[in-house]
TORPALUM-550445 format. One record per atom (N, C-alpha, C, O): x, y, z. Coordinates in nm, 4 decimals. Last residue first. Example, Ala and Ser with C-alpha at 12.3 -4.5 7.8 and 13.67 -1.06 7.14 Angstrom:
> c1	c2	c3
> 1.2850	-0.2250	0.7080
> 1.3670	-0.1060	0.7140
> 1.2900	0.0030	0.7870
> 1.3409	0.1138	0.8039
> 1.3190	-0.5690	0.7800
> 1.2300	-0.4500	0.7800
> 1.3200	-0.3300	0.7800
> 1.4236	-0.3319	0.8465
***
This chain:
> c1	c2	c3
> 2.4985	4.3871	1.8865
> 2.5129	4.5560	1.9127
> 2.6122	4.5762	2.0478
> 2.6389	4.6893	2.0884
> 2.5997	4.1684	1.6568
> 2.5762	4.2006	1.8152
> 2.6125	4.3303	1.8203
> 2.7157	4.3832	1.7789
> 2.6236	4.1168	1.4261
> 2.4702	4.1172	1.4609
> 2.4762	4.1367	1.5924
> 2.3721	4.1268	1.6574
> 2.9051	4.1265	1.3638
> 2.8202	4.2197	1.3218
> 2.6782	4.2171	1.3656
> 2.6109	4.3174	1.3416
> 2.9933	3.8698	1.4022
> 2.9954	3.9517	1.5350
> 2.9128	4.0603	1.4822
> 2.8323	4.0990	1.5669
> 2.8423	3.5646	1.2794
> 2.9088	3.6783	1.2574
> 2.8934	3.7640	1.3577
> 2.7870	3.7549	1.4190
> 2.9847	3.2392	1.2971
> 2.8869	3.3539	1.3603
> 2.9210	3.4676	1.3434
> 3.0323	3.4987	1.3857
> 3.0632	3.1345	0.9582
> 3.1180	3.1669	1.0989
> 3.0340	3.2636	1.1682
> 3.0070	3.3686	1.1099
> 2.8979	2.8850	0.8107
> 2.9169	3.0328	0.8299
> 2.9838	3.0395	0.9723
> 2.9617	2.9685	1.0705
> 2.9649	2.5992	0.5665
> 2.9177	2.6784	0.6883
> 2.9447	2.8164	0.7080
> 3.0152	2.8723	0.6240
> 3.1564	2.5987	0.3301
> 3.1489	2.4927	0.4510
> 3.0663	2.5278	0.5931
> 3.1009	2.4890	0.7047
> 3.0542	2.7645	0.1602
> 3.0221	2.6512	0.0997
> 3.0322	2.5384	0.2348
> 2.9627	2.4385	0.2530
> 2.8860	3.0622	0.2944
> 2.9856	2.9837	0.2647
> 2.9849	2.8220	0.2659
> 2.9274	2.7578	0.3538
> 2.7018	3.2447	0.3891
> 2.6803	3.1573	0.2704
> 2.7790	3.0618	0.2302
> 2.7571	2.9845	0.1369
> 2.7914	3.4211	0.5746
> 2.6925	3.3190	0.6235
> 2.6504	3.2230	0.4791
> 2.5643	3.1353	0.4865
> 2.9722	3.5764	0.4904
> 3.0358	3.4726	0.5796
> 2.9467	3.3765	0.5822
> 2.9820	3.2589	0.5901
> 2.8570	3.7400	0.2932
> 2.9410	3.6355	0.2430
> 3.0242	3.5282	0.3428
> 3.1025	3.4386	0.3111
> 2.6554	3.8766	0.4549
> 2.6126	3.7676	0.3342
> 2.7347	3.6625	0.2882
> 2.7209	3.5442	0.2570
> 2.8245	4.0024	0.5933
> 2.7474	3.8885	0.6556
> 2.7004	3.8111	0.5615
> 2.6991	3.6885	0.5729
> 2.9437	4.1733	0.4297
> 3.0144	4.0926	0.4889
> 2.9528	3.9718	0.5670
> 3.0127	3.8687	0.5975
> 2.7060	4.3265	0.3301
> 2.8031	4.2445	0.2309
> 2.8854	4.1420	0.3263
> 2.8880	4.0245	0.2898
> 2.6081	4.4340	0.5815
> 2.5362	4.3350	0.5226
> 2.6327	4.2495	0.3997
> 2.6273	4.1274	0.3856
> 2.6992	4.6578	0.7570
> 2.7637	4.5124	0.7452
> 2.7248	4.4047	0.6217
> 2.7978	4.3149	0.5799
> 2.4742	4.8009	0.6934
> 2.5804	4.8573	0.6702
> 2.7135	4.7403	0.6584
> 2.8013	4.7399	0.5721
> 2.2661	4.6585	0.8197
> 2.2523	4.7099	0.6870
> 2.4156	4.7407	0.6189
> 2.4544	4.7014	0.5089
> 2.3668	4.6657	1.0862
> 2.3493	4.5202	1.0169
> 2.3538	4.5809	0.8721
> 2.4518	4.5495	0.8046
> 2.3423	4.9237	1.1593
> 2.4732	4.8770	1.1609
> 2.4780	4.7331	1.0929
> 2.5844	4.6893	1.0491
> 2.0602	4.9692	1.1285
> 2.1532	5.0392	1.0479
> 2.2934	4.9981	1.0498
> 2.3661	5.0292	0.9555
> 1.9710	4.7911	1.3328
> 1.9133	4.7625	1.1889
> 2.0414	4.8387	1.0859
> 2.1005	4.7820	0.9939
> 2.1968	4.7382	1.5927
> 2.0773	4.8093	1.5233
> 2.0537	4.7791	1.3588
> 2.1454	4.7437	1.2847
> 2.2385	4.4192	1.7129
> 2.2861	4.5252	1.6637
> 2.1728	4.6090	1.5829
> 2.0792	4.5572	1.5221
> 2.0745	4.2921	2.0054
> 2.0972	4.2652	1.8853
> 2.1444	4.4230	1.8294
> 2.1032	4.5263	1.8822
> 2.2768	4.2694	2.3113
> 2.1349	4.2901	2.2382
> 2.1820	4.2695	2.1070
> 2.2980	4.2370	2.0816
> 2.3285	4.0726	2.6262
> 2.3600	4.1319	2.4849
> 2.2504	4.1524	2.4046
> 2.1475	4.0849	2.4094
> 2.2353	3.9737	2.8635
> 2.3043	4.1231	2.8401
> 2.3317	4.1479	2.7363
> 2.3710	4.2638	2.7224
> 2.3075	3.6362	2.7586
> 2.2509	3.7126	2.8761
> 2.3192	3.8702	2.8449
> 2.4361	3.8831	2.8086
> 2.3349	3.5977	2.4078
> 2.3721	3.5595	2.5618
> 2.3218	3.6678	2.6365
> 2.2957	3.7777	2.5875
> 2.1632	3.5556	2.1478
> 2.2084	3.6483	2.2257
> 2.2261	3.5970	2.3485
> 2.1275	3.5473	2.4029
> 2.2075	3.2896	1.8979
> 2.1450	3.3386	2.0023
> 2.2070	3.4399	2.0790
> 2.3283	3.4204	2.0861
> 2.3695	3.2022	1.6986
> 2.3068	3.3418	1.6742
> 2.2321	3.3645	1.7746
> 2.1699	3.4701	1.7634
> 2.4520	2.9345	1.7340
> 2.5630	3.0447	1.7569
> 2.5026	3.1722	1.7249
> 2.5827	3.2656	1.7210
> 2.1753	2.8364	1.7092
> 2.2587	2.8292	1.8238
> 2.3516	2.8843	1.8358
> 2.3774	2.9090	1.9536
> 2.0557	2.8621	1.4508
> 2.0504	2.9764	1.5446
> 2.1261	2.9544	1.6854
> 2.1356	3.0473	1.7656
> 2.1371	2.6442	1.2865
> 2.2036	2.7620	1.2704
> 2.1911	2.8592	1.3902
> 2.2862	2.9268	1.4297
> 2.0965	2.3049	1.4663
> 2.0295	2.4459	1.4074
> 2.1235	2.5763	1.4134
> 2.1777	2.6128	1.5177
> 2.3150	2.0803	1.3594
> 2.2424	2.1383	1.4577
> 2.1922	2.2824	1.3888
> 2.2368	2.3447	1.2924
> 2.2620	1.8083	1.1138
> 2.3331	1.9224	1.1597
> 2.2391	1.9774	1.2634
> 2.1203	1.9459	1.2712
> 2.1161	1.5653	1.0510
> 2.2712	1.5477	1.0949
> 2.3356	1.6821	1.1499
> 2.4386	1.6805	1.2172
> 1.9852	1.7535	0.7566
> 1.9980	1.6169	0.8539
> 2.1273	1.6088	0.9058
> 2.2305	1.6330	0.8432
> 1.9631	2.1115	0.7934
> 1.9953	1.9767	0.7327
> 2.0176	1.8594	0.8372
> 2.0534	1.8644	0.9549
> 1.6820	2.2780	0.8974
> 1.8086	2.2264	0.9478
> 1.8371	2.1076	0.8735
> 1.7616	2.0104	0.8769
> 1.5558	2.5384	0.6939
> 1.5381	2.3906	0.7450
> 1.6602	2.3632	0.7664
> 1.7503	2.4004	0.6913
> 1.4255	2.8635	0.6904
> 1.5212	2.7793	0.6977
> 1.4929	2.6287	0.7573
> 1.4183	2.6083	0.8531
> 1.1997	3.0245	0.6219
> 1.2109	2.9038	0.5212
> 1.3377	2.8307	0.5655
> 1.3719	2.7368	0.4937
> 1.1250	3.1854	0.7893
> 1.1715	3.2600	0.6605
> 1.2432	3.1383	0.5684
> 1.3191	3.1538	0.4728
> 1.0316	3.0796	1.0417
> 0.9489	3.1362	0.9643
> 0.9697	3.2033	0.8053
> 0.8855	3.2505	0.7289
> 1.2906	2.9712	1.0848
> 1.1987	2.8542	1.0553
> 1.1000	2.9430	0.9715
> 1.0746	2.9108	0.8554
> 1.4109	3.2111	1.2244
> 1.4620	3.1322	1.1168
> 1.3798	3.0353	1.0366
> 1.4070	3.0231	0.9171
> 1.2332	3.2455	1.4656
> 1.2336	3.3259	1.3445
> 1.3141	3.2689	1.1999
> 1.2706	3.2893	1.0865
> 1.2728	2.9865	1.5889
> 1.1546	3.0459	1.5159
> 1.1539	3.1338	1.4156
> 1.0982	3.1213	1.3065
> 1.5593	3.0122	1.6512
> 1.5065	2.8875	1.5747
> 1.3764	2.9394	1.5283
> 1.3675	2.9358	1.4056
> 1.5892	3.2707	1.8188
> 1.6102	3.2506	1.6795
> 1.5816	3.1465	1.5698
> 1.5774	3.1653	1.4482
> 1.3689	3.4257	1.9898
> 1.3684	3.2743	1.9565
> 1.4107	3.2713	1.8265
> 1.3345	3.2692	1.7298
> 1.4014	3.6785	2.0589
> 1.3114	3.6079	2.1543
> 1.3452	3.4445	2.1114
> 1.3456	3.3548	2.1957
> 1.5129	3.8243	1.8345
> 1.5787	3.8328	1.9669
> 1.5064	3.7138	2.0909
> 1.5652	3.6789	2.1932
> 1.3195	3.7220	1.6567
> 1.4830	3.7119	1.6220
> 1.5200	3.7019	1.7726
> 1.5515	3.5962	1.8273
> 1.0908	3.8932	1.7173
> 1.0899	3.7291	1.7067
> 1.2447	3.6816	1.6881
> 1.2607	3.5654	1.7256
> 1.1985	4.1517	1.6639
> 1.1974	4.1014	1.8082
> 1.1777	3.9562	1.8355
> 1.2221	3.8968	1.9337
> 1.2728	4.1576	1.3923
> 1.3812	4.1787	1.4808
> 1.3333	4.1204	1.6232
> 1.4098	4.0529	1.6920
> 1.0042	4.1107	1.3100
> 1.1041	4.0333	1.3016
> 1.2180	4.0087	1.3629
> 1.2679	3.8994	1.3897
> 0.9018	4.3642	1.4122
> 0.8352	4.2238	1.4566
> 0.9298	4.1100	1.4253
> 0.9382	4.0170	1.5056
> 1.0679	4.5409	1.2346
> 1.0810	4.5390	1.3637
> 1.0234	4.4026	1.4501
> 1.0897	4.3475	1.5379
> 1.2031	4.5022	0.9536
> 1.1352	4.4473	0.9912
> 1.1131	4.4539	1.1677
> 1.1507	4.3524	1.2264
> 1.4874	4.5582	0.8535
> 1.3793	4.6307	0.7849
> 1.2332	4.5975	0.8617
> 1.1416	4.6723	0.8277
> 1.7262	4.4195	0.9146
> 1.7132	4.5618	0.8813
> 1.5940	4.6381	0.8666
> 1.5918	4.7612	0.8662
> 1.6093	4.1740	0.9655
> 1.6780	4.2290	1.0471
> 1.7022	4.3721	1.0525
> 1.7020	4.4400	1.1552
> 1.4624	4.1067	0.7094
> 1.3970	4.0957	0.8559
> 1.4866	4.1645	0.9226
> 1.4242	4.2637	0.9603
> 1.7036	4.0805	0.5642
> 1.5925	4.1775	0.5428
> 1.5216	4.2159	0.6559
> 1.5152	4.3311	0.6985
> 1.8623	3.8959	0.6747
> 1.9099	4.0253	0.6916
> 1.7882	4.1097	0.6372
> 1.7853	4.2247	0.6810
> 1.6752	3.6686	0.6078
> 1.7312	3.7072	0.7449
> 1.7426	3.8555	0.7938
> 1.6865	3.9182	0.8836
> 1.6724	3.6866	0.3112
> 1.5622	3.7075	0.4056
> 1.5685	3.7452	0.5471
> 1.4952	3.8274	0.6021
> 1.9441	3.6308	0.2991
> 1.8711	3.7480	0.2170
> 1.7698	3.7913	0.3157
> 1.7710	3.8936	0.3842
> 1.9568	3.3564	0.3841
> 2.0174	3.4930	0.4477
> 1.9730	3.6181	0.3831
> 1.9773	3.7169	0.4565
> 1.7616	3.2417	0.2126
> 1.7545	3.2201	0.3556
> 1.8337	3.3397	0.4086
> 1.7731	3.4217	0.4775
> 1.8983	3.2527	-0.0254
> 1.7729	3.3179	0.0119
> 1.7480	3.3307	0.1225
> 1.7043	3.4411	0.1551
> 2.1366	3.1176	0.0104
> 2.1374	3.2692	0.0063
> 2.0223	3.3381	0.0149
> 2.0179	3.4557	0.0509
> 2.0970	2.8584	0.2699
> 2.1024	2.9201	0.1278
> 2.1283	3.0516	0.1304
> 2.1436	3.1090	0.2382
> 2.3827	2.8020	0.4706
> 2.2695	2.8634	0.4768
> 2.2498	2.8959	0.3286
> 2.3397	2.9452	0.2604
> 2.5586	2.5273	0.6616
> 2.5354	2.6368	0.5403
> 2.3864	2.6785	0.5178
> 2.2895	2.6061	0.5410
> 2.5885	2.5482	0.9981
> 2.5614	2.4647	0.8809
> 2.5338	2.5580	0.7695
> 2.4843	2.6678	0.7950
> 2.8332	2.7157	1.1674
> 2.7271	2.6815	1.1785
> 2.6992	2.6256	1.0342
> 2.7828	2.6535	0.9483
> 3.1153	2.7097	1.4085
> 3.0629	2.7354	1.2578
> 2.9169	2.6874	1.2776
> 2.8800	2.6304	1.3803
> 3.1961	2.9786	1.6623
> 3.1522	2.8284	1.6195
> 3.1117	2.8224	1.4782
> 3.0737	2.9268	1.4252
> 3.2959	3.2272	1.7559
> 3.3399	3.1205	1.7143
> 3.3118	2.9748	1.6917
> 3.3887	2.8791	1.7015
> 3.0132	3.3172	1.9902
> 3.1169	3.3459	1.8963
> 3.2081	3.2034	1.8621
> 3.1958	3.0974	1.9235
> 2.7128	3.3985	2.0732
> 2.8595	3.3172	2.0905
> 2.9032	3.3199	1.9613
> 2.8434	3.3239	1.8538
> 2.6209	3.6971	2.1558
> 2.6002	3.6156	2.0627
> 2.7127	3.5185	2.0738
> 2.8225	3.5729	2.0854
***
């Protein structure tokens, strides 16, 4: 997962749906691994005008895998705090397995 980049702000309801999907829904986890953009769109994320997709920094690099559902659940408070910031989110390392 590309790290060190800032993404556009994500509404808290979208972040909650994202983390719910990554912790509770195997089909969503698979979709997210294959196409983060499509997974985010499926939960209502709309790229703000003039911004790039939030999925850009969430994409897994070659050879990387998504963290387990349990690991993401354990890091959820930190992930939510990082992803709902006023000035955008820091790409969370906790999603990387």
